[in-house]
Structures are given as structure tokens and as C-alpha cells.
C-alpha positions as CSV (number, residue, x, y, z in Angstrom):
1,M,-14.4,-143.2,-79.4
2,N,-12.4,-139.6,-78.3
3,K,-9.8,-139.4,-76.0
4,L,-12.3,-137.6,-73.5
5,A,-15.0,-140.1,-74.0
6,A,-12.4,-142.7,-72.7
7,A,-11.1,-140.6,-69.7
8,I,-14.8,-140.2,-68.8
9,I,-15.2,-143.8,-69.2
10,L,-12.5,-144.1,-67.0
11,A,-13.8,-142.1,-64.6
12,S,-17.4,-143.4,-64.1
13,I,-18.7,-143.3,-60.9
14,F,-22.1,-143.7,-59.4
15,I,-23.9,-140.4,-57.6
16,S,-23.7,-140.9,-53.8
17,C,-26.8,-141.3,-51.9
18,S,-27.2,-140.2,-48.5
19,S,-27.7,-143.5,-45.4
20,V,-30.7,-143.1,-43.4
21,V,-29.9,-142.6,-39.7
22,Y,-32.7,-144.0,-37.7
23,G,-31.2,-142.8,-34.1
24,A,-28.4,-142.8,-31.6
25,A,-27.9,-146.7,-31.2
26,M,-28.7,-147.6,-27.7
27,S,-25.3,-149.6,-25.7
28,N,-25.7,-153.2,-24.3
29,E,-25.7,-151.5,-20.8
30,E,-28.1,-149.0,-21.6
31,T,-30.7,-151.5,-22.7
32,T,-30.2,-153.6,-20.0
33,Y,-30.6,-151.0,-17.5
34,K,-33.7,-149.8,-19.5
35,T,-35.3,-153.4,-19.4
36,N,-35.2,-153.6,-15.9
37,E,-36.6,-150.2,-15.5
38,L,-39.7,-151.2,-17.7
39,S,-40.0,-154.5,-15.9
40,S,-39.8,-152.7,-12.2
41,K,-42.1,-149.9,-13.4
42,L,-44.9,-153.0,-14.5
43,D,-44.6,-154.3,-11.5
44,E,-46.4,-151.1,-10.1
45,V,-49.1,-150.6,-12.6
46,K,-52.3,-152.2,-11.9
47,K,-54.1,-151.4,-15.0
48,K,-54.1,-153.2,-17.9
49,K,-54.4,-150.3,-20.1
50,D,-51.6,-148.2,-18.2
51,K,-49.7,-151.4,-18.5
52,I,-50.0,-151.5,-22.5
53,T,-49.3,-147.6,-22.4
54,L,-46.3,-148.2,-20.9
55,R,-44.9,-151.3,-23.1
56,E,-45.7,-149.0,-26.2
57,E,-43.7,-146.3,-24.7
58,Y,-40.8,-148.5,-23.9
59,A,-40.8,-150.3,-27.4
60,E,-40.9,-147.3,-29.1
61,M,-38.1,-145.6,-27.3
62,F,-35.9,-148.9,-28.0
63,F,-36.7,-148.7,-31.6
64,Q,-35.8,-145.3,-31.8
65,N,-32.5,-146.1,-30.1
66,E,-32.0,-149.1,-32.6
67,A,-32.4,-151.5,-29.8
68,Y,-34.2,-153.8,-31.9
69,A,-33.9,-156.9,-30.1
70,A,-35.2,-155.2,-26.8
71,A,-38.1,-153.8,-28.6
72,A,-39.2,-157.0,-30.3
73,V,-39.4,-158.2,-27.4
74,V,-41.9,-155.9,-26.0
75,Y,-43.9,-155.8,-29.2
76,S,-44.2,-159.5,-28.7
77,A,-45.6,-159.0,-25.2
78,L,-47.8,-156.5,-26.5
79,L,-49.2,-158.8,-28.8
80,E,-50.1,-161.7,-26.0
81,M,-52.2,-158.7,-24.5
82,K,-55.0,-159.6,-26.6
83,P,-55.0,-156.0,-28.0
84,S,-57.6,-154.8,-30.3
85,K,-57.5,-155.0,-34.5
86,K,-55.9,-151.8,-34.7
87,K,-53.6,-152.3,-32.3
88,K,-52.3,-155.6,-33.4
89,A,-51.6,-154.4,-36.9
90,E,-49.6,-151.3,-35.6
91,Y,-47.4,-154.1,-33.6
92,Y,-46.9,-156.3,-36.8
93,I,-46.1,-153.3,-39.0
94,K,-43.4,-151.8,-36.3
95,L,-42.1,-155.5,-35.9
96,G,-41.9,-155.8,-40.2
97,D,-40.0,-152.5,-39.9
98,M,-37.2,-153.5,-37.4
99,E,-36.7,-156.9,-39.6
100,A,-36.6,-154.8,-42.8
101,I,-34.4,-152.2,-41.2
102,Q,-31.9,-155.2,-40.5
103,K,-32.8,-156.5,-43.5
104,S,-34.2,-159.8,-42.3
105,Y,-36.8,-159.7,-45.3
106,N,-38.5,-163.0,-44.6
107,E,-39.2,-162.3,-40.9
108,S,-39.9,-158.9,-41.9
109,L,-42.7,-159.9,-45.0
110,A,-44.0,-162.8,-42.3
111,Y,-45.1,-159.5,-39.9
112,Y,-46.6,-157.2,-42.7
113,E,-48.7,-160.0,-44.1
114,N,-50.1,-160.7,-40.4
115,A,-50.6,-157.1,-40.6
116,L,-52.4,-157.4,-44.2
117,S,-54.5,-160.1,-43.2
118,L,-56.3,-158.0,-40.9
119,Y,-56.5,-154.6,-43.1
120,K,-57.2,-156.6,-46.9
121,N,-57.0,-153.3,-48.5
122,N,-54.8,-150.9,-46.4
123,S,-52.2,-149.5,-49.5
124,D,-49.5,-148.6,-46.4
125,I,-49.1,-152.1,-45.7
126,K,-49.1,-153.5,-49.3
127,R,-46.5,-151.0,-50.2
128,K,-44.2,-152.1,-47.5
129,I,-44.6,-155.5,-49.0
130,G,-43.8,-154.7,-52.2
131,D,-40.6,-152.8,-51.6
132,I,-39.3,-155.7,-49.6
133,L,-40.0,-157.8,-52.8
134,L,-38.4,-155.2,-54.5
135,Q,-35.1,-154.9,-52.4
136,S,-35.1,-159.1,-52.3
137,N,-35.1,-159.0,-56.3
138,L,-38.6,-160.8,-56.4
139,Y,-39.7,-158.5,-59.3
140,G,-42.8,-160.9,-60.3
141,L,-44.2,-160.4,-56.8
142,A,-43.3,-156.9,-56.2
143,E,-44.8,-156.1,-59.5
144,E,-48.1,-157.4,-58.8
145,R,-48.1,-155.5,-55.4
146,F,-47.6,-152.2,-56.7
147,K,-50.4,-152.9,-59.5
148,D,-52.4,-153.9,-56.8
149,I,-52.2,-150.7,-55.5
150,I,-52.3,-148.8,-58.8
151,K,-55.9,-150.9,-59.2
152,S,-57.6,-148.9,-56.0
153,D,-55.2,-145.7,-56.3
154,K,-54.3,-144.9,-60.3
155,N,-52.8,-141.4,-59.1
156,S,-50.4,-143.2,-56.4
157,D,-47.1,-141.7,-57.9
158,Y,-45.3,-144.0,-54.8
159,A,-46.8,-147.4,-56.9
160,K,-45.8,-145.7,-60.4
161,K,-42.4,-145.0,-59.2
162,K,-41.4,-148.4,-57.9
163,L,-43.2,-150.0,-60.9
164,G,-40.9,-148.0,-62.6
165,D,-37.7,-149.3,-60.8
166,I,-38.9,-153.1,-61.1
167,Y,-38.5,-152.4,-65.0
168,Y,-35.5,-150.5,-64.8
169,R,-33.5,-153.0,-62.8
170,Q,-34.5,-155.5,-65.4
171,K,-33.2,-152.9,-67.9
172,K,-36.8,-152.8,-69.5
173,Y,-36.3,-149.1,-70.2
174,S,-39.2,-148.6,-72.4
175,K,-41.1,-150.1,-69.9
176,A,-40.0,-148.0,-66.9
177,L,-40.2,-145.0,-68.8
178,E,-43.8,-145.8,-69.0
179,Y,-44.4,-145.3,-65.6
180,Y,-41.7,-142.7,-65.1
181,E,-43.2,-140.3,-67.2
182,S,-46.9,-141.0,-65.5
183,I,-45.5,-139.6,-62.0
184,S,-46.0,-135.8,-61.4
185,P,-43.0,-133.5,-61.8
186,L,-43.8,-132.5,-58.4
187,H,-43.0,-135.8,-56.9
188,Y,-39.5,-136.3,-58.7
189,D,-36.5,-136.7,-56.5
190,K,-32.7,-137.2,-57.3
191,E,-33.1,-140.9,-57.8
192,I,-36.0,-141.1,-60.2
193,I,-34.2,-138.4,-62.0
194,A,-30.9,-140.6,-62.2
195,N,-33.0,-143.6,-63.4
196,F,-35.2,-141.5,-65.8
197,T,-31.9,-140.3,-67.2
198,D,-30.4,-143.6,-67.8
199,C,-33.7,-145.0,-69.4
200,Y,-33.3,-141.8,-72.0
201,K,-29.6,-142.7,-72.5
202,S,-29.9,-146.5,-72.9
203,L,-32.4,-145.4,-75.8
204,N,-30.1,-142.7,-77.1
205,N,-32.7,-140.2,-76.4
206,Y,-29.9,-137.8,-75.3
207,D,-32.5,-134.6,-76.1
208,K,-35.0,-135.9,-73.5
209,A,-32.3,-136.8,-71.2
210,V,-31.0,-133.3,-71.2
211,K,-34.4,-131.4,-71.1
212,L,-35.4,-133.9,-68.2
213,V,-32.3,-132.7,-65.9
214,N,-32.3,-129.3,-67.2
215,D,-36.2,-129.0,-65.9
216,F,-34.9,-130.5,-62.8
217,L,-32.2,-128.2,-62.1
218,G,-34.8,-125.2,-63.0
219,E,-36.2,-126.0,-59.9
220,H,-33.7,-127.6,-57.6
221,D,-30.1,-126.7,-57.3
222,D,-28.1,-129.9,-56.5
223,S,-24.5,-131.1,-56.9
224,D,-25.1,-134.6,-58.0
225,I,-27.7,-133.7,-60.9
226,Y,-25.5,-130.8,-62.2
227,L,-22.9,-133.8,-62.1
228,L,-25.3,-135.6,-63.8
229,S,-26.0,-133.1,-66.4
230,G,-22.1,-132.7,-66.9
231,F,-22.3,-136.5,-67.6
232,L,-24.9,-135.9,-70.5
233,Y,-23.2,-132.9,-72.0
234,A,-19.9,-135.0,-72.4
235,G,-22.0,-137.5,-73.5
236,I,-23.2,-135.7,-77.1
237,G,-19.9,-133.8,-77.1
238,D,-20.7,-130.7,-75.4
239,I,-17.5,-130.1,-73.5
240,A,-17.5,-126.6,-72.9
241,K,-21.4,-127.2,-71.3
242,A,-19.9,-130.3,-69.1
243,E,-17.0,-128.3,-67.9
244,E,-19.5,-125.6,-66.7
245,R,-21.8,-127.9,-65.1
246,F,-19.0,-129.8,-63.3
247,I,-18.1,-126.6,-62.1
248,S,-21.5,-125.8,-61.1
249,A,-21.2,-129.0,-59.1
250,L,-18.2,-127.6,-57.1
251,Q,-19.8,-124.6,-56.2
252,L,-22.9,-126.5,-54.4
253,N,-20.6,-129.1,-52.7
254,E,-16.6,-129.0,-52.7
255,T,-16.4,-132.5,-51.8
256,N,-18.0,-133.8,-54.7
257,F,-15.3,-136.2,-55.9
258,A,-16.5,-137.4,-59.4
259,A,-16.7,-133.4,-60.7
260,Y,-13.4,-133.2,-59.9
261,I,-12.2,-136.3,-61.7
262,H,-14.6,-135.1,-64.9
263,L,-12.6,-131.9,-64.7
264,A,-9.2,-133.3,-64.4
265,A,-10.0,-135.6,-67.8
266,I,-11.2,-132.8,-69.5
267,Y,-8.3,-130.3,-68.9
268,L,-6.1,-133.4,-69.6
269,N,-7.6,-133.6,-73.2
270,N,-7.4,-129.7,-73.7
271,N,-3.8,-130.2,-73.0
272,D,-3.9,-127.9,-69.6
273,I,-1.5,-130.1,-67.6
274,K,-1.9,-127.5,-64.3
275,K,-5.5,-127.5,-64.1
276,S,-6.0,-131.5,-64.6
277,E,-3.4,-131.8,-62.0
278,E,-4.8,-129.1,-59.3
279,M,-8.6,-130.9,-59.7
280,L,-6.4,-134.1,-59.1
281,N,-4.7,-133.2,-56.2
282,K,-8.5,-132.0,-54.8
283,A,-9.8,-135.3,-55.4
284,G,-7.0,-137.1,-53.7
285,I,-7.7,-135.3,-50.5
286,I,-11.1,-136.5,-50.5
287,N,-10.7,-140.1,-51.6
288,S,-6.8,-141.1,-52.3
289,Y,-7.5,-144.6,-52.8
290,T,-9.0,-144.4,-56.0
291,A,-7.5,-146.2,-59.4
292,V,-8.8,-143.7,-61.8
293,V,-6.7,-140.6,-59.8
294,D,-3.6,-142.6,-60.5
295,M,-4.6,-143.6,-63.9
296,L,-5.1,-139.6,-65.1
297,H,-1.8,-138.9,-62.9
298,A,0.0,-141.7,-65.0
299,R,-1.2,-140.3,-68.2
300,I,0.0,-136.7,-67.0
301,S,3.4,-138.2,-66.3
302,Y,3.5,-140.0,-69.3
303,R,3.0,-136.7,-71.1
304,K,5.7,-134.8,-69.1
305,G,8.4,-137.5,-70.0
306,R,8.3,-139.1,-66.8
307,L,8.1,-142.7,-67.8
308,Y,9.1,-144.4,-64.3
309,E,6.5,-141.9,-62.5
310,A,3.9,-142.7,-65.4
311,R,4.5,-146.7,-64.3
312,R,4.3,-146.5,-60.5
313,Y,1.0,-144.6,-60.9
314,A,-0.4,-147.5,-63.5
315,A,0.8,-149.9,-60.9
316,N,-0.6,-148.3,-57.9
317,A,-3.8,-148.1,-60.1
318,V,-4.0,-151.5,-60.7
319,L,-3.8,-152.7,-57.3
320,K,-6.5,-150.0,-56.2
321,A,-8.8,-151.0,-59.0
322,K,-12.2,-152.4,-57.4
323,T,-14.2,-153.2,-60.7
324,P,-13.3,-155.9,-63.6
325,F,-13.1,-152.9,-66.0
326,L,-10.7,-151.1,-64.3
327,K,-8.4,-153.6,-63.4
328,Q,-8.3,-154.3,-67.2
329,Q,-7.6,-150.7,-68.1
330,S,-5.1,-149.9,-65.3
331,Q,-3.0,-153.4,-66.7
332,R,-3.3,-152.4,-70.0
333,M,-1.8,-149.1,-69.2
334,L,1.0,-150.7,-66.8
335,D,2.1,-153.1,-69.7
336,F,1.8,-150.2,-72.2
337,F,4.1,-148.4,-70.0
338,N,6.1,-151.3,-69.5
339,E,6.8,-151.7,-73.2
340,K,8.2,-148.0,-73.4
341,K,12.0,-147.4,-73.2
């Protein structure tokens, strides 16, 4: 393994994923106020239909504002009002969604199963159940659900993607590719591309991985995918192309930490200390508590003949390392510097 490859491995981090935000959380005081408000309004309403409408409005408001306990109480009250089959299923689904958001998967499954018992062929409910089973790492059960969807809708790219994910998580890369490759490119997103590419890499098929990523970039400018492209080109030894892709990643997102790290590694191995330090300093502004930054600074200090400084950076890296691999590598680096005079 050459120096650059070693540096790239040391600098490896995962592509960041954005979190889903479900709304502005309601405070306990606001929740209590709205609950009392609902109770007061219900006392003024006579017709059952109007009471249902009112409860539904407040349940949805609580749901959107993350007051899940209050929303659950209202939906439970709605279920006690002997709603229609359609409404009953809707309430069960809402209750299941809230439990899923809170990662209470067993409770969520129970509500979804209640909804499915009312509409046994509903693919949307099956998808929700399959998603929960997948998140719970119950791969066999999740596989059954998504294959059941495929039986009724052979063109379901959602189910194909999820089946690909199931096999990908189990490192059954060839089987995962069978499903990923059957998905319409119109439905490709960053997650699919990342998993897709990892499958090809794991099977040593870099040509297909590079083509897949380049085709995606032909339609989408995305910092994380440029970063992924840089990883691929570094993996096949095309360092100039890798550098170009990491720079493209930064042009789209100046806070792409991993791009700075990999450029620093490239410049360090090209003996361009000034550029390497520039990239590391920018990375440090984004996240100073990262072992990789200190490890690269340690290498630069050692090249400059500043052994004490190199030891200090390596010691910091040992303290900051969050994975066994980085802990081991940073400790080896520190031991090496400590043996030097």
C-alpha cells in the first residue's frame, strides 16, 4: 500500500446525511394549554361529527409539533368513537408513525399491523411495516414484506431499493446489486448511489462504480457525490482526478470536512506542505476534535523536524480517536515518535 492509500484510509469518514425535522417542538406549557383548550371546545360542541373534526385538528397539530404523547391521547380517543374503517386505519397509521419517530418499533409495528388487518393489500402500510423491520435489523421478516409488495407491483422501485438495502447490510453485495440495478435511474438518490458504489467496490468492480457515480454527477451537482467520486479515483490510483473531484466537492460545499482531509493527504504525499497545512487548518475550523487532523499534522511536524510537536499531535490523536482502527494507528504513530531521538 502506498503512502497516499494509507493516508486516505486514515482519513476515511462517512458521507454525512441530513436529519429529518418534523416541526417545532411544543413546550410542556403549550401542550397543557392546548389540551385544556381542546377539552373546553369539546364541551361546547354537540354533534359527533364536529367532535371528530375538532379532535383530528388538534391531534394533527400535536403531531406536527412533536407533542406525541398528547397526540396519542387524542388519536386513542378518536378510536373509541367507533370511526369508519378508513378513519380507523388512518388513526392506527398515525399512532404507528409517532412510535416509529420515537424509535418504539414494537409499538409501531403493533399499530401498523392493526391498520393492515383492515386493509390487507395496502402497499403503503406494508412499506411502513417493512421499514420498521429493516430498522430493527429483522432482515428476514423485512425481506418477506418487500417481496410481497413486489408480487403485487413488480415495478415498485421503493421495494427494490429496500431489498437492495437488506442484502447490502448483510454484505451480500451481488444480491444487493440485483435489486439496485433494477431500479429506474430516475429514482436514484445519494443513499442509493453510495450503497450501489460500495457494492461495486467490494466486488472490485471499480469501472462500474466510477461510471455509476459519473453518470449521476452528469445529472446532479452534489458535494458528497463528488467526494465519493474522489474516493473512487484515489482507489484506482488516479490522484490528479481525485484531487479535482475533492476540489469540486468544496466548490459546492465549503464545509465538506472530508474533502479538506483528503486534499491535505494528497498534498502531503506530494510534499506540498503549505497546501496540506492550509487544508488541515480549514478542516480544523469545521471540526477540531478529530483524530485524523492531528495525525496529519503530526506527519507534517515530523517532516519539518519538529519531533516534540509531532509527539504532541500524535498524543492528541490517541485521545480523540473514536474507532479502534484510528486508536491503534494513532498509538502506533505516537510509539514511533517516542522511539525517535
